[in-house]
C-alpha positions, 0 to 999 in steps of 0.5 A: 549853822544848820537847823537845830532841834528845839529840845537841845536848848536847855536851861539848867539851875545850880541845885545846891549852890556848889556848881551842880547844875541840873536841867529844869525838867519838863520844859517844852518851849524855851526862849532866851532874849538879850537886851541892851538899852541905848544912851542917846548923846545926839546934839545940835552938832551931830553930823547930818542930824543923825542920832549918836549913841554912846558906845558901851553905855546903858544897861544890858540884860537877859531874860529867859522864859519857858513852859512845860510840864513838871516831871522831876520833884527836885527841879520842881521844888527848886523852881518854887523855892527860888521864886518864894525865897527871891534867890538869884542862883547861877543858871546855865543856858545851853544854846545848841551850836552857839554857846553857853550863857552862865550867870545869876538869874531871878525867877520873876514869874511862875505860873501853873495851869491845868485842865480837867482832862489834861496835864498840869503845866507851868510857865517860868520867867527869869531875869538876869541878876548880874554879869553873864558869861558867854562861852562859845562852842 
């Protein structure tokens, strides 16, 4: 895999619930994190006293965070609506030369900031809210 351009990592949201995805506009920095909790099944009989983990058990989750400037009234409004309504619509995360992660996410944080002589910025955090599907490219 060669070096990738950070602007090609896109976060898209289903705008109307009908599978019409649109990029959340104005994101300048984006981060995707995948997590898996472990289930420790170590006992006195564990070989050599080494920890044993139960395969396939535990909670898996993903989180997305991003920051940027609002540039598009439609996606700006959708992000606010999702937070205040507590909805969990489908999102797509396009990771260049890796694949697409798709599934339901909830907006868990939405922060706004601005300085007197600068642009208004926002930060957004999402948490997975169901099964995620990965499609390799």
